[in-house]
C-alpha positions in Angstrom: -152.8 -71.6 -12.1 -150.8 -69.1 -10.0 -151.0 -65.5 -10.9 -147.3 -64.6 -10.4 -147.3 -61.2 -12.2 -150.0 -59.8 -9.9 -148.2 -60.3 -6.7 -149.6 -59.9 -3.2 -150.6 -56.3 -2.6 -152.9 -55.6 0.3 -155.0 -52.6 -0.8 -156.7 -52.5 2.6 -153.5 -52.5 4.5 -152.0 -49.2 5.6 -148.5 -50.5 4.7 -149.2 -50.4 1.0 -150.1 -46.8 1.2 -147.2 -45.8 3.6 -144.6 -47.4 1.3 -145.5 -44.8 -1.3 -144.3 -42.0 0.9 -141.7 -43.5 3.3 -138.9 -45.9 3.1 -139.9 -49.6 3.7 -138.5 -49.7 7.3 -140.2 -46.5 8.3 -143.4 -47.6 6.7 -143.3 -50.9 8.5 -142.8 -49.2 11.9 -145.6 -46.7 11.2 -147.9 -49.6 10.3 -147.2 -51.2 13.7 -147.9 -47.8 15.4 -151.2 -47.5 13.5 -152.2 -51.0 14.5 -151.5 -50.4 18.2 -153.4 -47.1 18.0 -156.4 -48.6 16.2 -156.5 -51.5 18.7 -156.6 -49.0 21.6 -159.2 -46.7 19.9 -161.5 -49.6 19.0 -161.2 -51.0 22.5 -162.0 -47.6 24.0 -165.1 -47.4 21.8 -166.2 -50.9 22.9 -165.7 -50.2 26.6 -167.5 -46.8 26.4 -170.4 -48.7 24.9 -170.3 -51.4 27.6 -169.5 -49.6 30.8 -170.2 -45.9 30.0 -167.2 -44.6 32.0 -164.5 -43.1 29.9 -161.8 -43.3 32.6 -162.2 -47.1 32.9 -162.6 -47.4 29.1 -159.2 -45.6 28.7 -157.6 -48.0 31.2 -159.1 -51.0 29.3 -157.8 -49.7 26.0 -154.3 -49.2 27.4 -154.3 -52.8 28.7 -155.5 -54.1 25.4 -152.9 -52.1 23.5 -150.0 -53.1 25.7 -150.8 -56.7 26.6 -148.3 -59.5 26.3 -149.8 -60.9 23.1 -149.7 -57.6 21.3 -146.1 -57.0 22.4 -145.1 -60.5 21.3 -146.6 -59.8 17.8 -144.7 -56.5 17.8 -141.4 -58.2 18.8 -141.8 -61.2 16.4 -142.9 -59.1 13.4 -146.4 -60.6 13.0 -147.8 -57.6 11.2 -150.7 -59.4 9.5 -151.8 -60.7 12.9 -151.6 -57.2 14.4 -153.6 -55.8 11.5 -156.4 -58.2 12.2 -156.1 -58.0 16.0 -156.9 -54.3 15.9 -160.4 -55.0 14.5 -161.4 -57.5 17.2 -163.0 -55.0 19.6 -164.9 -53.3 16.9 -166.2 -56.7 15.7 -167.2 -57.6 19.2 -169.0 -54.3 19.6 -171.1 -55.0 16.5 -171.8 -58.6 17.6 -173.3 -57.2 20.8 -175.2 -54.4 18.9 -176.5 -57.0 16.5 -178.4 -58.9 19.2 -179.4 -56.0 21.4 -180.8 -53.8 18.6 -184.1 -54.0 16.7 -182.1 -52.9 13.6 -180.2 -56.2 13.4 -180.0 -56.4 9.6 -177.9 -53.2 9.4 -175.6 -54.5 12.1 -175.4 -57.9 10.3 -174.1 -56.1 7.2 -171.7 -54.0 9.1 -170.4 -57.0 11.0 -169.9 -59.0 7.7 -167.9 -56.1 6.2 -165.7 -55.9 9.3 -165.2 -59.7 9.3 -164.2 -59.4 5.6 -161.8 -56.6 6.3 -160.3 -58.6 9.2 -159.9 -61.6 6.9 -158.2 -59.5 4.2 -155.7 -57.6 6.4 -154.9 -60.8 8.4 -154.4 -63.4 5.7 -152.9 -65.9 8.2 -156.4 -66.1 9.7 -155.2 -66.7 13.3 -157.1 -63.8 14.7 -160.1 -64.2 12.3 -160.6 -67.8 13.5 -160.7 -66.7 17.1 -163.1 -63.8 16.3 -165.3 -66.2 14.3 -165.3 -68.6 17.3 -166.4 -65.7 19.5 -169.2 -64.9 17.1 -170.4 -68.5 17.1 -170.3 -68.7 21.0 -172.2 -65.5 21.2 -174.8 -66.9 18.8 -175.2 -70.1 21.0 -175.4 -68.1 24.2 -178.0 -65.7 22.8 -180.3 -68.7 22.2 -180.7 -69.1 26.0 -183.7 -67.2 27.3 -187.4 -66.5 26.7 -188.9 -66.7 23.2 -186.6 -69.4 21.9 -188.2 -69.6 18.5 -187.8 -65.8 17.9 -184.2 -66.0 19.1 -183.5 -69.0 16.9 -184.9 -67.3 13.8 -182.8 -64.1 14.6 -179.7 -66.2 15.0 -180.3 -68.1 11.8 -181.0 -65.1 9.6 -178.3 -62.9 11.2 -175.8 -65.7 10.8 -176.9 -66.3 7.2 -176.6 -62.6 6.3 -173.2 -62.4 7.9 -171.8 -65.5 6.2 -173.2 -64.7 2.7 -171.8 -61.1 2.8 -168.6 -62.2 4.4 -167.8 -64.9 1.8 -168.9 -62.7 -1.0 -166.7 -59.8 0.1 -163.8 -62.1 1.0 -163.9 -63.5 -2.6 -164.0 -60.0 -4.1 -161.3 -58.6 -1.8 -159.0 -61.5 -2.5 -158.8 -60.4 -6.1 -157.7 -56.8 -5.3 
């Protein structure tokens, strides 16, 4: 049974907050600017972690912010895809930290929360599916190497924690 009176209000989306203070057109444009800024910021954080050189991280973030796909989403008005696209570098950062750190349970929980937020702000799931595919490929590639059994157990338990928390939060957030 549809819940028509409730409507579709994205509590985790910045647009819902911006409409309270600005006209809808201005709020929509500000939401696009926030998405582009967050995409650049999260890519900068990822690149500083990976290459440790802020100058090259800044160039990488500019390329990520201004690439053709991002501009196509901006031109065509795919706001929900842009909302989810901004979280992709941050999710990739925590995927990498998950398997390089001894504190992998904490990073599994953080990763699941980020996946759930990405699923919520991008309800068309285009970006979420690609990010999920990236996570799966990283899991498979991580299995290659010494101590296969330990790696397999870590992949299994980390994947299980991420999936359980992700689907639990996705169910909860869909009711907001």
